[in-house]
N, CA, C and O of each residue as an XYZ file, in Angstrom:
304
protein
N     -18.629    -11.175    -82.678
C     -17.791    -12.270    -82.285
C     -18.209    -13.532    -83.054
O     -19.411    -13.783    -83.148
N     -17.332    -14.308    -83.585
C     -17.667    -15.504    -84.344
C     -18.521    -16.480    -83.490
O     -18.315    -16.571    -82.280
N     -19.437    -17.176    -84.086
C     -20.126    -18.123    -83.248
C     -19.433    -19.025    -82.496
O     -19.735    -19.378    -81.356
N     -18.265    -19.492    -83.305
C     -17.474    -20.494    -82.602
C     -16.895    -20.137    -81.229
O     -16.652    -20.972    -80.358
N     -16.688    -18.759    -81.116
C     -16.111    -18.269    -79.828
C     -17.052    -17.802    -78.798
O     -16.627    -17.372    -77.725
N     -18.408    -17.868    -79.087
C     -19.329    -17.389    -78.213
C     -19.500    -18.232    -76.918
O     -19.536    -17.720    -75.799
N     -19.598    -19.523    -77.153
C     -19.875    -20.394    -76.010
C     -18.711    -20.197    -74.940
O     -18.939    -19.930    -73.760
N     -17.418    -20.361    -75.490
C     -16.339    -20.190    -74.603
C     -16.162    -18.764    -73.877
O     -15.741    -18.695    -72.723
N     -16.448    -17.836    -74.498
C     -16.568    -16.465    -74.002
C     -17.506    -16.315    -72.975
O     -17.225    -15.748    -71.919
N     -18.781    -16.866    -73.264
C     -19.826    -16.874    -72.307
C     -19.519    -17.745    -71.007
O     -19.843    -17.343    -69.890
N     -18.924    -18.867    -71.204
C     -18.665    -19.741    -70.134
C     -17.645    -19.159    -69.218
O     -17.762    -19.344    -68.006
N     -16.607    -18.437    -69.726
C     -15.543    -17.790    -68.967
C     -16.207    -16.584    -68.197
O     -15.934    -16.380    -67.015
N     -17.049    -15.826    -68.872
C     -17.680    -14.754    -68.151
C     -18.494    -15.248    -67.111
O     -18.352    -14.750    -65.994
N     -19.327    -16.149    -67.289
C     -20.235    -16.776    -66.301
C     -19.544    -17.280    -65.058
O     -20.040    -17.129    -63.942
N     -18.228    -17.965    -65.301
C     -17.365    -18.488    -64.316
C     -16.898    -17.395    -63.509
O     -16.840    -17.541    -62.288
N     -16.586    -16.402    -64.011
C     -15.905    -15.182    -63.232
C     -16.993    -14.573    -62.544
O     -16.725    -14.220    -61.396
N     -18.314    -14.327    -63.002
C     -19.305    -13.493    -62.453
C     -20.138    -14.253    -61.504
O     -20.786    -13.616    -60.674
N     -20.202    -15.618    -61.529
C     -21.044    -16.418    -60.687
C     -20.301    -17.174    -59.739
O     -20.951    -17.974    -59.067
N     -19.068    -17.088    -59.541
C     -18.170    -17.879    -58.726
C     -18.530    -17.678    -57.181
O     -18.271    -18.553    -56.355
N     -19.112    -16.533    -56.863
C     -19.548    -16.407    -55.522
C     -21.044    -16.694    -55.218
O     -21.525    -16.380    -54.129
N     -21.729    -17.259    -56.137
C     -23.099    -17.632    -56.036
C     -23.349    -19.081    -55.572
O     -22.427    -19.885    -55.715
N     -24.352    -19.430    -55.105
C     -24.649    -20.798    -54.889
C     -24.939    -21.603    -56.172
O     -25.183    -20.998    -57.216
N     -24.920    -22.952    -56.124
C     -25.210    -23.634    -57.359
C     -26.637    -23.476    -58.026
O     -26.824    -23.502    -59.242
N     -27.574    -23.316    -57.106
C     -28.955    -23.039    -57.453
C     -29.095    -21.715    -58.305
O     -29.753    -21.683    -59.345
N     -28.434    -20.640    -57.789
C     -28.412    -19.377    -58.275
C     -27.561    -19.490    -59.719
O     -28.020    -19.023    -60.762
N     -26.519    -20.035    -59.660
C     -25.756    -20.205    -60.909
C     -26.564    -20.939    -61.987
O     -26.574    -20.508    -63.140
N     -27.184    -21.945    -61.661
C     -28.146    -22.736    -62.564
C     -29.218    -21.742    -63.093
O     -29.472    -21.673    -64.295
N     -29.768    -21.062    -62.265
C     -30.891    -20.174    -62.656
C     -30.424    -19.263    -63.628
O     -30.972    -19.178    -64.727
N     -29.391    -18.532    -63.283
C     -28.834    -17.346    -64.235
C     -28.398    -17.886    -65.494
O     -28.626    -17.286    -66.544
N     -27.687    -19.156    -65.448
C     -27.348    -19.748    -66.634
C     -28.549    -20.132    -67.633
O     -28.422    -20.039    -68.854
N     -29.645    -20.541    -67.045
C     -30.685    -20.970    -67.714
C     -31.365    -19.645    -68.338
O     -31.754    -19.666    -69.506
N     -31.489    -18.583    -67.601
C     -31.984    -17.293    -68.112
C     -31.246    -16.890    -69.208
O     -31.935    -16.451    -70.129
N     -30.077    -16.907    -69.383
C     -29.006    -16.439    -70.278
C     -29.205    -17.279    -71.629
O     -29.299    -16.786    -72.753
N     -29.250    -18.596    -71.316
C     -29.495    -19.567    -72.448
C     -30.933    -19.210    -73.228
O     -31.026    -19.153    -74.454
N     -31.913    -19.006    -72.400
C     -33.196    -18.715    -72.963
C     -33.171    -17.360    -73.780
O     -33.788    -17.281    -74.842
N     -32.471    -16.326    -73.286
C     -32.335    -15.032    -73.942
C     -31.578    -15.213    -75.277
O     -31.882    -14.609    -76.306
N     -30.518    -16.141    -75.162
C     -29.749    -16.298    -76.496
C     -30.519    -17.041    -77.355
O     -30.406    -16.770    -78.550
N     -31.382    -18.035    -76.986
C     -32.141    -18.681    -78.004
C     -33.388    -17.755    -78.686
O     -33.797    -17.846    -79.844
N     -33.835    -16.909    -77.706
C     -34.815    -15.981    -78.197
C     -34.268    -15.038    -79.247
O     -34.911    -14.716    -80.246
N     -32.932    -14.571    -78.943
C     -32.314    -13.704    -79.827
C     -32.120    -14.350    -81.172
O     -32.449    -13.723    -82.180
N     -31.637    -15.494    -81.256
C     -31.427    -16.261    -82.438
C     -32.770    -16.456    -83.184
O     -32.844    -16.220    -84.390
N     -33.784    -16.868    -82.494
C     -35.143    -17.110    -83.085
C     -35.829    -15.811    -83.670
O     -36.386    -15.854    -84.767
N     -35.781    -14.744    -82.974
C     -36.458    -13.502    -83.440
C     -35.663    -12.450    -83.949
O     -36.223    -11.567    -84.599
N     -34.309    -12.402    -83.731
C     -33.616    -11.316    -83.974
C     -32.206    -11.650    -84.590
O     -31.220    -10.963    -84.324
N     -32.162    -12.735    -85.424
C     -30.869    -13.302    -85.875
C     -30.157    -12.313    -86.914
O     -28.953    -12.405    -87.151
N     -30.928    -11.430    -87.472
C     -30.316    -10.477    -88.345
C     -29.549     -9.365    -87.717
O     -28.652     -8.810    -88.353
N     -29.862     -9.000    -86.465
C     -29.303     -7.896    -85.657
C     -28.092     -8.406    -85.206
O     -28.001     -9.487    -84.624
N     -27.013     -7.554    -85.492
C     -25.559     -7.830    -85.244
C     -25.127     -6.783    -84.279
O     -24.515     -5.843    -84.787
N     -25.294     -6.752    -83.144
C     -24.791     -5.720    -82.224
C     -23.644     -6.301    -81.207
O     -23.636     -7.480    -80.853
N     -22.800     -5.459    -80.835
C     -21.876     -5.715    -79.817
C     -22.251     -5.155    -78.502
O     -22.472     -3.948    -78.407
N     -22.339     -5.929    -77.498
C     -22.787     -5.342    -76.096
C     -21.695     -4.790    -75.328
O     -20.875     -5.523    -74.777
N     -21.646     -3.475    -75.262
C     -20.573     -2.654    -74.542
C     -20.569     -2.770    -73.035
O     -19.535     -2.756    -72.367
N     -21.892     -2.895    -72.499
C     -22.038     -2.842    -71.021
C     -23.507     -3.312    -70.714
O     -24.404     -3.265    -71.556
N     -23.646     -3.709    -69.597
C     -25.067     -4.076    -69.089
C     -25.199     -3.951    -67.537
O     -24.218     -4.028    -66.797
N     -26.364     -3.770    -67.129
C     -26.598     -3.775    -65.643
C     -27.929     -4.443    -65.423
O     -28.886     -4.258    -66.174
N     -27.956     -5.223    -64.374
C     -29.092     -5.933    -63.954
C     -29.485     -5.397    -62.752
O     -28.624     -5.204    -61.893
N     -30.840     -5.074    -62.504
C     -31.311     -4.401    -61.338
C     -32.400     -5.268    -60.702
O     -33.413     -5.482    -61.367
N     -32.287     -5.773    -59.509
C     -33.408     -6.453    -58.957
C     -34.447     -5.514    -58.342
O     -34.134     -4.764    -57.417
N     -35.664     -5.553    -58.842
C     -36.678     -4.672    -58.334
C     -37.828     -5.552    -57.744
O     -38.808     -5.861    -58.422
N     -37.676     -5.894    -56.593
C     -38.715     -6.769    -55.905
C     -38.774     -8.190    -56.337
O     -37.959     -9.014    -55.923
N     -39.783     -8.502    -57.211
C     -40.054     -9.881    -57.673
C     -39.486    -10.013    -59.166
O     -39.753    -11.031    -59.804
N     -38.761     -9.072    -59.690
C     -38.388     -9.142    -61.042
C     -36.905     -8.493    -61.249
O     -36.353     -7.778    -60.412
N     -36.455     -8.802    -62.285
C     -34.978     -8.188    -62.737
C     -35.300     -7.357    -63.940
O     -36.079     -7.748    -64.810
N     -34.646     -6.128    -63.974
C     -34.543     -5.332    -65.089
C     -33.081     -5.312    -65.689
O     -32.071     -5.237    -64.989
N     -33.087     -5.383    -66.970
C     -31.719     -5.428    -67.628
C     -31.597     -4.280    -68.605
O     -32.397     -4.161    -69.533
N     -30.595     -3.426    -68.402
C     -30.206     -2.339    -69.123
C     -29.026     -2.560    -69.898
O     -27.981     -2.875    -69.328
N     -29.091     -2.406    -71.332
C     -27.868     -2.787    -72.087
C     -27.542     -1.650    -73.025
O     -28.388     -1.027    -73.666
N     -26.149     -1.422    -73.051
C     -25.500     -0.427    -74.079
C     -24.830     -1.279    -75.143
O     -23.984     -2.123    -74.847
N     -25.218     -1.045    -76.370
C     -24.710     -1.846    -77.447
C     -24.356     -0.896    -78.664
O     -24.792      0.254    -78.711
N     -23.584     -1.408    -79.596
C     -23.355     -0.714    -80.927
C     -23.462     -1.645    -82.052
O     -23.146     -2.826    -81.911
N     -23.911     -1.155    -83.212
C     -23.943     -1.934    -84.382
C     -22.678     -2.305    -84.867
O     -21.863     -1.391    -84.997
N     -22.317     -3.511    -85.180
C     -21.133     -4.119    -85.709
C     -20.941     -3.640    -87.264
O     -21.763     -3.871    -88.150
N     -19.902     -3.041    -87.410
C     -19.649     -2.592    -88.998
C     -19.508     -3.699    -89.939
O     -19.992     -3.597    -91.066
N     -18.833     -4.833    -89.539
C     -18.599     -5.981    -90.471
C     -18.999     -7.175    -89.818
O     -18.105     -7.968    -89.524
N     -20.372     -7.498    -89.488
C     -20.725     -8.726    -88.750
C     -20.320     -9.973    -89.491
O     -20.247     -9.968    -90.720
N     -20.064    -11.014    -88.789
C     -19.679    -12.300    -89.346
C     -20.689    -13.297    -89.054
O     -20.544    -14.455    -89.445
């Protein structure tokens, strides 16, 4: 996905997925996602994968993230 569309797509997704959460939870999840995106850009900017699906599992005091992705044929 072109970088120019990423923020709009992410904002739409978060609005749909977090609409039933309280403001504190929405802010915490948004902060975690922002940190993950910054880390991806800093350490893995050459990896161009499309996320097909993901699952977040709460396991006591932590969260586990499982991701299914595929390499993009013509990354932009």
